[in-house]
N, C-alpha and C positions, 0 to 999 in steps of 0.2 A: 517429456519428449519435445517440449517447446522451450525455446530460450530467446529472450528479447532484451535489448537495452532500452531504457526509458529515461527521458528527460522531463521531469515534472517541474513545471514552472508557473502554472496558473493557480490562483487561490480559489477557483470555482469548480474543483473536482467533486463529483458526487459519488456516494456509496454505490458500489456495483459488485457483481459476482462475475468472475472470469470462468468460462467453461470451454476449454480447448481440448479436443480429441479425447473426451471422456477421461480426463486426468483425475486423479484422486487427491493429489497434494499440489500446492503451489508454494513458491518461495520468492523472497526478495533479498538481494544483497546490496547494501548501500555502498556505492563506489566513491562518490565525490559530492561534497556539499557541506554546509555548516552543521556542526554538532548542536542539535536543538530538538526538543520534544515536538515542536511544531513543524519540523521538516520530515518527520517520520510518517508512520502509517496508523490510521485509526481502524478499528474493527467494530462492527455494528451488529445489533440484534434487530430483528424486524418485529414491530409491535403495531397492530392495527394499521397496516400498510405504511408505516413510518419507520425509517431507519434511525435507531437510537445509538449514539456512541457508547460503547461498552468497555473497550480496552484501547489504549494507545501505546505505541512503541516509538520512542524517539530515534532520530537519525544519529547513527554513530558509525564512523568509517569502518567498513568491512563487516558490519553486523549482518548476520543471517537471521531472517524471520521466516518460519515455515508454518503453514496452516492447511486444514482440510479445504478442498474446493467446496464451493457452495456458501462460504462465509462472505458476508458483505464487508467491503473494505474500501478505503480511499486514502490518498495522500492527505496529510494533516495541514497542508499549506493554506487551506481556507481560514485557519485560525491565526494567521499572521499575514497581514496585508503587505508587509515589507519582506515577505519570504523570498529567499534566493533560490535559484534553480538547484535541483538535485539530480544526480545521475545514479541509476540503479540497474542491476541485472535482475531480470524477472524470469521465472521458469515454472513449468508445470510438469509433474511426474505422474506416471501411472502406478 
């Protein structure tokens, strides 16, 4: 029920959980940016109050990635100090 455009451009994004309108699923569609693993999204598990990178999905034009709400995630731009901005379409579904 929620749809947003995103311009990720900072290398200092932190793992977070999005909780909008009691959604069950969320997704990202990569719209524009360089094809690269470090332009994509990282998924984390929580261990002892620390977020540990568990899975990463690289940026690829028109790629759709969908996951259950409640999963920690963040842009992987932190792993590339020369990362270029990326444009994505973000959404949450019930």
